[in-house]
N, C-alpha and C positions, 0 to 999 in steps of 0.2 A: 082674412086676417091671419088663420092660422099658417098660411103659405108666407105672408110678409114676415112674421115674427121667426118662423125657420129659416126663412133668407137671412134674415137679420143676424141669428144665431150662428149659420154658417159664416160671416163674414166676422163676426166677432171670434170666431174660433180661429180664422186664418190671421186674422190682426194679431191676437194672442201669440199663435204660432211663431209668428215673425218677430214679436219684442222677445219672446223666450228663446228663440235662437240666437238673439244677440247676445242675451244673458249668458247662453251656454258657452260662449266663447272667451269666458272669464278665466284667467291663468290657473291653472292648478295648483295646490299649496296655499298653508295659511299666512304665508309673511310675503304676499303679492300686492298690496294696497299700493306701494307705489308706483305700480304700473296700471293702476284703474282709473287714474286723472280725479283723484280725491279735491273735492271742494266743499267749503262749508257754507252752508246758507245762512247762517247769521244765528241761528242758536245752538249752543253747544250741542253736542250729538245728531245735528241736523245737515246729512251731508247729501251730495249730488255727485256722482262719478259722470265720467265719459259714456259709462255703458247705459246709465239712466236717458241721456240725452238720443244716442244712438238706437236704443230701444224705442224710446218715444218717435223719433222720426220714421222707424220701421213701421210700427204700427199704424202711425197717420197715413203712410203710404200706403198701405196694405187696406185701408178704410177707404181713403180718396179714390184709389181705383175702381173699388166696385161702386161707390156712392158719393158721387162728386159735389152732390148737393146738401149733404147732413154735415151739421156743425159739429165741431169737434172741441171737448175740453180736455187737456193734459195737464198734467202736473207741473210739467217742465217748460212748457211752449203758451200756457194759457189758454184763451179761447179763440179759435178760429172761424168765421161765420161765410159762408160763401155769397154772392150775390143775390142766389134765387133760392134761400133755404129751403129744405123739404119740410121742417118741422122736426125731424128726428135730429137728438144729439147725443154723441158719443162721449163719453166720461171715462179717460184712461190714466193708469197709473203704470207707466212702465216699467218700473223696480219697485214694488212694495217690499219692504224688506231691506232697504239699502245699507244700514249698518250690519245687518246679517250678511249680505254680499260683499262688503267689504272685509269682514273677518271668515270670510268663508265657513259659515253657519248656513245649513242648507233650506231655513224656513226663508224664501223671497222668491217672488214670481210679478210676472207680467198680469194686470187686472185689466179686462175690457167689458164696459157695460155701456147699451143705449136705451135711451129714453125716448117715448112720444112727446108730441108737443103739449100733453097734459102734464108731462112730468112723469108718468108711470113707466117703471122700468121693464123693459121687455125681452133683453134676453143679457147674458153675461158670461164669461168666461175667465176663469183664473188658472194659468198656465205655469207650472212651478218646475221649472226644468230640472234642478237638482235631485228633487224627490220624484222624477218621472211621473207625476200626476198633471192630469187635467180636469180640472171642475168644471162644469159648465150647467147650465139651465136657460130655458124660455118659458115665458109666461103661459102657463097651464101646460106646459109639457112634462113637469117634472124637473128633477136634477139628477146628475151623474157624474159618475166618477171614471176616468179611463187611467188604467194604470197595467203595466205589462201585459199589454196586448188584449185585457179584458174590460168590459165596459159594465160598470153597476149602476143601479138605480138607487139613489140615496132617500133614507127615511128617516134621519135625526138620530136624536139620541134616544137610547132606551128610557121609557116610562118607569118611574118607581125603583129605580136602582139606587143602592147605596154607595157612599164615598163618595158623593158628586164633586167634580171639577168644573171651576169656572177659570175661564180666560180672560184677561186685560191687558190693558198697556197704559203707558204713562206719557204726559207731555213732555217736550223738551224744555218748556219754560218752567223756570222754578217756583214761581207762585203758583201755577197751576197745578204743577205737580204735589206740591205741598199741601194742597186741598185734596186731591186725589189721594193721598196716603191717609191724610185725616179721615177721609170716608172710604177706607178700605176695608175696615172692621164691618161695616154695614154691607157693603160687597159681598163680603165673606160669609155672612152670616146664612147658616143652612148649607154650606158647602164644606167639604173635607178640605180641599187644597184649591190653590192657584196656580194657573200655567200663565206665563209671559213670552210669547214666542216672538213678537217683533214685527208680526206682519198681521193686520186687522183683517187684510182680504182671507188669507188663510187660516186666522183662527175662526171665522164665519163660516169657512168650509169644513173645518173640522168640526163643527157642530153639526152641519147638515150633514157628515157621514158617522156622527154619533162618538167621535173620540173625546171632543169636549161635552160636559152636558151642557154648557151656556157662555155666553160670551156678552161683557159688557163693557165699553169704554165711552168717555167722556171727551169730546173734543177733537173728534175725525174730520178730515176732511170728506168733501163727496167721493172723490176718486178711492178714499181707501175703502169703502164699503159698497161702493154702487154695484158690483157683479157679487161681490161676496153674500151680500144680505139677500139679492136675488135668489142666489142659490141655495140659500140656508132656508128661504121662504118655499120655494118649489119642494123642498125636502121635506114639508110638513111643519117646519120650525113656525113658533111664534116670532115674529121680527118687530124691533121697536126701530123704525128709520126714519131719522129727522128730515123736517121739511125745511132745508138750509135755503135763503135767498138763492136764486139760481144765477149763474155765472152769467148769463145773458141779461142779467138785471145786476151786475156789479160783482155779485158773489156774497157770501155773508161777512159781515166783520168779524173779528178776532173772539169779540165776547159773544156774539152768536154762536160762532162754530164751537167755542170751549164749554159753553152751558148744554150742548145737545149732548145726548146720550144715545149712541148704536148697541142694542142689545140683541141677542137671538139666545133661543133656549126651547125647551118641551114647554107644551101647553099649561103644566102644572107649576113652571114657574114664571109664569107670565104676569100674577101678581106681584110677585115680588120685582122682577125685572122692571116693570111699568111704574114701580113706585119710587124709582131710584131717582134723587132729587136732581 
């Protein structure tokens, strides 16, 4: 199984790199949104660009070239299942942090993860081209950061430090967002400050590398947390990951998704994060 997991990680790395290479082609400068092919997906602030679609195509092509019998679930193209599925399923977010990408804020990434037939996540990569960082993990093999030619194993936040920072995010849906704001005081209890970067995949990775002390957000899609949660877990963090209805069974309803929490942090924070309503 070790060899298979490492092979899956190699495919995830290549696929995430293919998506990130597309994103790296973004025109430079803060006022270039008009050239990105921006379309609103329905909710205010929920955008898709031509780069989202092109990056997902690149990720899918990289996976299919190596593993033609694997199922793929992507944010933009939904789920595709081959005639003879292997049992492995990929969950990809070609551009996590689309609004950041549009505004030329550097916190965006391509996220790629793979699960087995039981739904256990085996490998995941988050490639952030504007940051020059690649986060990766394979089950049982730790979590790693590659930056500036250096490869560093991740071990999560420092336990016991003061001035704790929690990261979170908020829904595009006004009603859900109002509920999240109402519960913000409960989330913030015990923390000194809040960060909202606009990319759940990177927020989870920043818990893994110890930048954030914790992350908690309600209402994420599977592709938002698939790779980042595994990376945090393999870094030794406590992780609360929702068991949403599989896309193979039609995927979760909006109500199911919006009620589910995704959290990560040190073991000492697990009691607080587990009791979030």
